[in-house]
C-alpha positions, 0 to 999 in steps of 0.5 A: 574764623580762624581754622581750629584743630579737629580736636578744637572743632569736636569739643567747642560742639560738645561745649555748645559753641559753634565751631569753624566748621562741622566736624564729623566721625563715625563709631565704626567704619567697616573695613570693606568700605575703608579698603575700597577708599584707601586700600591698605589703611588702617582706621587710624590712618584712614582718620588722618588721611581722610581729615576725620575729626575724631580718634576712638578707642575703648579699654583694652579686654583680652581674649581667647579664641575657642572656635572659628570666628569664635572668642571668649572675652575677659568677661567670660562671654563667648562672641562670635565675629561676622561680616560687620565690625563688631561681634555678636554674643553667642554664650552668656554667662548669668542667668540667675541671681546666684550667677551674679553673686559668683561673677567677678567682672574684669578688674577696670584697673588691670595695668594693660587696660588703657594701653591703646588710649596711652598711644593714641593720646601720645601720638594724637592729643591736642590735634584729634579729639580722643573718644573712648567707648564706655558703657552706661547701663544695658549693654553690659547687663545684656551681653552677660546675660543675653537679650532674650533672657535680660527681657524676661529679667526685667519682668521676673527678676527685677533685682537682678536687673538692678544689681547688674546695672549697678556693677555696670555703673561702678565699672564704668565709673572707675573706667572713666577715672582712668581714661580722664587720667591717661588724657581722654576727651569725651566718653561715648556710650553704645547702650542702645534703649530702642527698636525703630518702633519703641523702646525695648522696656515701658518708660515706667520700667526704665524709670525704675530699674535704668534711670537711678544708675544712668543718673549716677554714671554719666555723673561719674563721667562728668565728675571727671571732666569728660563730656558725653555723647550718648549713642542709641538707636531707634525711637527713644522719644518715650525716654528722651527726657530721662536721658536728657535729665541724667546729663548728656552733651550730645545724642546720637544718631537721631535715627531716622528709621526710629521716626527721629527728625533732626530738625525737630530735635534741634528746635526742640532741644538744640539749646540744651544738647548738641546732636550727632547724625544722621545721614541714613546708612540704611537707605541712602548711603547703601543704595542712593545715588550720589545726588542723593547723598549729597542732597540729604547731606545738605538736608541734615546741615539745614535741619541741625547746624545753625549756631553749632551743636552738630557733629555730622555723620551717618544715622549708625555707622558705615556698615559692610553694605555701604557704598564707598563712593557715597561715603566718600560723596558724604565726607566731601560735601560736609568739607564742601558745604560745612563751614561756618557761616553755613551758606545754603541758600540755593537750589541743592538739585544736581549738587551731587554732580561734583562729587560723582 
């Protein structure tokens, strides 16, 4: 097979095909890890120099500093930057239906909303797959209310939940329309639904309050020609039929901490969707040996690569506790063993020695 561009490789997987080799990219590569591997390198430069397959961006929202490591963003939410790349909500803005009625979300059509995407498209379109992080039905309500308040509202104020979901859906469909217009290749949504044990809400509650909006927002993305990678950590099996029916192209990360098994997912759902994951970033990539990392990467290839439909990555992200040498070993193993046709008919014991 002729060598594909990274863009062709990712989009082939998202359309259900088999590429020249298994693509790789991560939602987050923490600065600490990135700098240990390539000092002074931005995320964009890291992607190019390490041969990853997707450039990722998001809508541009303004923010102002309101305290040490604290910022109020365009949503009115105060967030705090910790050791990780992402921020945590420390001050929400909606507690009641009256708050919601008086709230105005950011304008999805603000002239600066996709400046980052425009620059990325101008530089990398056709070479790398360009993904835009949007939301579906849970993250925006959670951020606007705070997680505990949101969980209580599922029981006490379901109409407030429905209103927040509808607002999120309307806004993200419009954001997707703009992202497609400016040249994005795919959308990924990061709204987590589950802990390692179970979803945050019962399947009946999800079906009542989340599922109608999920179907509508994903239809809106597809109507713009944007394939969808749905990220959600934890054990999502009780919700999986609804997630699939809503219309995704790829599920991520097949979380091993949620007892999600790549081989079982490939067997049962590999003819419907692509899969992304799932080298364990809580254990193996943190404190495993190089051999552990390589062997687990090979296990993921064996479990999920047949016929295509696999984007190989960590089981969540490359966070600050990941051992840089382990992430580097994973990248090298994907490139060494991930070329189609896949040939792993050997004893993987000791395979990590080549990457030490």
